[in-house]
N, C-alpha and C positions, 0 to 999 in steps of 0.2 A: 039916719043910716045911709051910707054911700051906696048908690046903685049904679051899676055899669050895664048899659044896654048892649044888645048884640051888634048894632051898627057902630057904636063907639069901640067895641072890642075889635071888630073887623078893621076899622080905620087905624087903630093902634098897631095891629099885627101887620097889615099890609104896608103901613108907613115905615116900619122897621125892616121887615123881612125882604121886601122887594129891593130897596137900595143895598141891603146887606148881601143879597145874592150876587148883584153885579160886582160889588167890592170884593167878595170872597172869590169870585171868578178871576179877578185881576190878581189877587194874592196867590192863587193856585198856579198861575201861568207866567207872571211877570218875573224878570230877573231880580235877584236878591230876595224877594218875598217868597219865591217858590223853592228856595234852597232846601234840599232834603236834610241838610244838617240841622235845620231848625225843626223842632217837633211840630206836629200838626196842632197840638194844643196851644202852643205859643202863637202860631200863625192865626189860629182862630181867634185868640184873645186880641191880637193886634188888629185883625180885621174888624172885630166888634168895637174896639176902642176908636178906630178911625171912623167907622160908620156913625157912632154916637157923636163924634166931633163935627162931622160934616152934615149931619141930618138937618140942623136948623137952616142951612143954606140951600137946601134942595127944594125944588118946586113941589107942590102938593101932589100926593099920589092919587091915582084914580080910585074911586070907591068900588069895591068888589068884595063879595063874600070870601072870607079867608079859607073856607073849606070847600070851595067850588073848583071844578076842573079848569075854569078860566084863570083862577089865581095860580094854580099849579103850572099851567102853560106859560103864563107871564113870568113866573118865577124861574122856569127853565130857560126862557129867552134871556132874562136878565143875566143869568149865570153865563150863558153863551157869549153875550156881548162883552162881559168882563174878561172871559178867557180869550176872546179874539183880540182885545186891546193889549193884554199882557203877552200873548203869543206872538203878536206882530213885532214887539221889541225883542222878544227872545230869539227871533229869527236872525236879527242882526248881531246878537251875542254869539249865536251859533257860527256866524262867519269867522269870528275870532278863533273859535274852536277848530274850524276847518283849516285855518291858516296854521295854527299850532300843530295839528296832526301832520300837515304836509311838511312843515319845517322839521319836526322830529323824525319823520321818515327819511328825509334827505340827509340829516345829520347822523343817522344810524342809531337814533335813540328810540326807535319804535318799540324796542323790547322793554324799555324803561316805562312801564305802565303801572297804574294803581287805580284803586276805586275812586271814582269821582262822584261825590254826593249830589252835585248839581244835576247831572244827567242820569244818575242811577246806574252807570256802567263804568267801563274802564277807559281811561284816556292817558295819553302820553304826558310826561312830565313837562314838556315844553307847552303843550296845549293848556295844561292846568295852570302853569305860571302866567301865561298870557291872559287867561280867563280871570285869574285873581287880580292881575294888574288892571285889566279893563273894568272890573267891578269896582276897584278903588277909584278909578277915574270917574266912573259913573256916579259914585257917591260924592266925590269932590265937586262934580258939576250939579249936585242936587237933583240928579236924574230921578231918584225915588220919589222926591217931593213933586217933581213935574209929572210923574205918572199918576200920582193921586190927584193932582190938579186937573189933568186931562180927564180922569174918570169923573170928577165932580162936574166939569163942563159938559161931559157927555149926557148928563141928565137934562141939560138945556137943549142940546142938539137933537137928542133922541129921547124924548120923555118916556117914562114907563107906560106901557100899554100900546105904544105905536110899534108896528111890525117893521123890522129891518129888511132892507131890500135883499133879495136872494143872491144877487151878483156880488154882494160884499164878501161872501165866503170864498168866492172864486178869486177875489183880489188877494187873499192871503196865500192861495196856492201859487199865484203868479209871482208874488214877492218871495216865495221860497227859493226861486232861482237866484235871487240876490245873495243868498247865503253862500252859494258856491262861487259866484262871480266876485264878491267882495273878499272872500277868503283867499282865492287865487291871487288877486291883486295884492293883498297884504303879504302873502308868502313869496311873491314873484322875485324881489331882490335876493332873498336867501336862496331860492331855487336856482336862479341864474348864476349866483356866485358859486354854489356847490356844483353846478353842472360844469362850469369852467374848471373847477378844481378836479373833478373826476376825469375830464378830458385831458388835463395836464398829467394826471397820474397814469392814464392810459398810454399817453405818448412816452412817458418816462419808463413805464414797464416794457413798452415795445423796444425802446432803445437799449434798455438794460434788462434782459430777460431773467438774469439771476436775482433781480430785486423781488422780494416777497411782497406782493401787492396787499395781501391780507394783513400783514404785520405793519405795513407803513400807511396804507390807505385809511384805515379807521382812525388812527390818531390825528392824521392830517385833516381829514374831513371834519372830525369833531372840533379840532382847534380852530379851523377856519370858520366853522359854523358859530362857535361861541364868540369869536371876535366880531363877526358880522352882526350877530344878535345883540352884542353889547353896544355896538355903534348905532344900531337902528333903534335902540330903546328911547333915545332922545327924540325920535320922530314918531314914536308910537302914540303918544298922547294926542297930538293933533289929528292923527288918522282915526283914533278911537272916537274923538269928539265928532269928527265928520260922520262916522258911522252912526253915532247916537242921534245926530241931527237928521240923518236920513231915516232913522227909525221913527222919530217923532213926526216927520213929514209923511211917512207911510201910515201912521196912526191917524193923522189928520185926513188923509185921502180915504182911509177906511171909514171914518165917521161921515165924511161927505157922501160916500156911496151908500152908507146905511140909511141916511135920512131921505134918500131918493125914494119916490113912490115905487113899490114893487110892480114889476111888469105883469 
């Protein structure tokens, strides 16, 4: 008769649940994996399948009773680590959202909004288009596979049971400013072009007061914005690739800070 001891059961449970918690944290926050258009059941299934695939390559988990407060605290910490890794990359995707919102506002398309399942709110059509394009580039660069690889490597850098440094969470707050900085830089050519267009329309209206600015300005602004957006699409992929590289560099810095001894 096959007998399973309590220590063996604890080892099996902690050996699966602790890595799964960190992986599900990544799935809950990382781009593509956290898309709300994907049901929670599918995301849970994908996370469990990935955990079962990478489990043999992970270092051994620390022995601890599965029903103890220590195991629950370690479980919560592993989930926070996974969320931090995924959220760091999500910040750089949010920079593209900021750029799309600014471009849509300058083009006069701020009223063309619809529900965005990625953010759970409303976004302009330009922001949604740029976000989908950036997501396709992320997939073409195997960014989703790189995220999983980084997570697997994180078990070597920060093994289960070790406490992450407290200043690692402040690093995420500091990198949040990159979201607005990168978004403004992405939208700067469009904003500058439309600013010149609006100044030209203002001068034209001043010289010809009988010209209806509201009847002429919107089609001109929209046409110029579409032309500049079409021309800039060929340069969007290198810029998006650079943003993703900065995202992975930020994750690397986050893990380096986490493995430091807490103050």
